[in-house]
C-alpha positions in Angstrom: -21.1 -97.9 9.1 -24.0 -95.9 10.5 -27.4 -97.6 10.1 -29.7 -95.3 12.1 -32.7 -93.6 10.6 -30.8 -90.3 10.2 -28.0 -92.0 8.2 -30.6 -93.7 6.0 -32.4 -90.4 5.4 -29.1 -88.7 4.5 -28.3 -91.4 1.9 -31.8 -91.1 0.4 -31.5 -87.3 0.1 -28.1 -87.6 -1.6 -29.4 -90.3 -3.9 -32.5 -88.3 -4.7 -30.5 -85.2 -5.6 -28.3 -87.1 -8.0 -31.2 -88.9 -9.7 -33.1 -85.6 -10.1 -30.0 -84.0 -11.4 -29.6 -86.5 -14.2 -33.3 -87.0 -14.8 -33.3 -90.8 -14.0 -35.5 -93.0 -11.9 -34.9 -95.9 -9.5 -36.7 -99.2 -9.0 -36.2 -101.6 -6.1 -36.7 -105.4 -5.8 -36.6 -106.5 -2.1 -36.9 -109.7 -0.2 -35.3 -109.7 3.2 -35.6 -105.9 3.6 -39.4 -106.2 3.1 -39.8 -102.9 1.3 -37.7 -100.9 3.7 -35.6 -99.4 0.8 -38.8 -98.3 -0.9 -40.1 -96.9 2.3 -36.9 -95.0 2.9 -37.2 -93.5 -0.6 -40.8 -92.5 -0.3 -40.3 -91.0 3.1 -38.7 -88.1 1.2 -41.4 -85.8 -0.2 -41.4 -85.5 -3.9 -39.9 -89.0 -4.5 -42.2 -89.6 -7.4 -39.8 -87.5 -9.5 -37.1 -90.1 -9.2 -38.5 -93.3 -7.6 -40.5 -95.5 -10.0 -41.5 -98.0 -7.4 -40.5 -101.2 -5.6 -41.6 -104.8 -5.5 -41.4 -107.0 -2.4 -40.9 -110.6 -3.6 -40.4 -112.7 -0.5 -41.2 -116.1 -1.9 -39.6 -117.9 -4.8 -43.0 -118.0 -6.5 -43.2 -114.2 -6.2 -39.7 -113.7 -7.5 -40.7 -115.7 -10.6 -44.2 -114.2 -11.1 -43.4 -110.6 -10.4 -39.7 -110.2 -11.5 -39.2 -113.0 -14.1 -36.6 -114.9 -12.0 -36.1 -118.2 -13.7 -37.0 -121.4 -11.8 -33.7 -122.9 -13.0 -31.7 -120.1 -11.4 -33.5 -120.5 -8.1 -33.0 -124.3 -8.2 -29.3 -124.1 -9.0 -28.3 -121.2 -6.7 -31.0 -120.7 -4.2 -33.0 -117.5 -3.5 -30.1 -116.0 -1.5 -27.6 -115.8 -4.3 -26.0 -113.2 -6.5 -27.5 -114.9 -9.6 -31.1 -114.5 -8.3 -30.4 -110.9 -7.1 -29.1 -110.1 -10.6 -32.3 -111.5 -12.2 -34.4 -109.6 -9.7 -32.8 -106.3 -10.5 -33.1 -106.9 -14.3 -36.8 -107.7 -13.7 -37.7 -104.7 -11.7 -35.9 -102.3 -14.0 -37.7 -103.8 -17.1 -41.1 -103.9 -15.4 -41.0 -100.4 -13.9 -39.0 -98.7 -16.7 -36.3 -97.7 -14.1 -32.9 -96.5 -15.2 -31.2 -97.7 -12.0 -32.1 -100.5 -9.8 -31.2 -102.5 -6.7 -32.2 -106.0 -5.6 -31.7 -107.5 -2.2 -32.2 -111.1 -1.1 -30.8 -112.5 2.2 -31.2 -114.3 5.5 -32.1 -111.8 8.2 -32.7 -114.4 10.9 -33.0 -115.5 13.5 -33.5 -118.8 11.7 -33.1 -119.9 8.1 -29.3 -119.9 7.9 -27.0 -122.8 6.9 -23.3 -123.5 7.0 -22.9 -122.1 3.5 -25.3 -119.2 4.0 -25.4 -118.3 7.7 -27.8 -115.8 9.1 -26.7 -112.3 8.0 -25.8 -113.4 4.5 -27.3 -110.9 2.0 -26.9 -110.7 -1.7 -27.2 -107.5 -3.6 -27.4 -106.6 -7.3 -27.3 -103.1 -8.8 -28.1 -102.1 -12.3 -26.8 -98.8 -13.8 -28.4 -96.8 -16.6 -26.3 -98.6 -19.2 -27.9 -101.9 -18.1 -24.7 -103.2 -16.5 -25.4 -105.4 -13.4 -23.0 -105.9 -10.6 -23.6 -108.1 -7.6 -22.0 -108.8 -4.2 -22.6 -110.9 -1.2 -22.2 -109.4 2.3 -22.4 -110.8 5.8 -23.8 -108.7 8.5 -23.7 -109.3 12.3 -26.5 -108.8 14.8 -30.2 -109.5 15.1 -32.8 -109.4 12.4 -33.2 -105.6 12.8 -29.5 -105.0 12.5 -29.1 -107.2 9.5 -32.0 -105.5 7.7 -30.8 -102.0 8.6 -27.3 -102.8 7.4 -28.8 -104.2 4.2 -30.7 -101.0 3.5 -27.6 -98.9 4.0 -25.5 -101.1 1.8 -28.1 -101.0 -0.9 -28.4 -97.2 -0.8 -24.6 -96.8 -0.7 -24.3 -99.1 -3.8 -26.9 -97.1 -5.7 -25.3 -93.7 -4.8 -21.9 -95.0 -6.0 -23.4 -95.9 -9.4 -25.5 -92.8 -9.9 -22.8 -90.3 -9.2 
């Protein structure tokens, strides 16, 4: 899987074309990617036609306050979980009026990992225009930069698969 800037730009261009074609908009909720998905989207001129916005919610408190993630979900599953990612994507779509959404929460490293959730563990959730949410957990190799780049590419690929 290519994760260089050119690959990211190509994914965004394809996603933008599809969202414009169907007249829909995207919202992003990011933790470990720190707004990189939103940045990649807004690097493309004219993105306001299909990108509603993004929220970077790095702490549990921010996830609760900005996205409506429930404290009980965080306590039971932890911030890096498919359950939390699912609530994040629901929250961002509701708050921004987005038709499609993606949420990312993970452990980019170099520290912060555990036996159950090692560095490189990233949880994703996507919401389609019918409101269906799908989530998945991936494990990426490499340093912090590599994990974050791979996360951005996976998030965009997942969106593109749902928009087409």
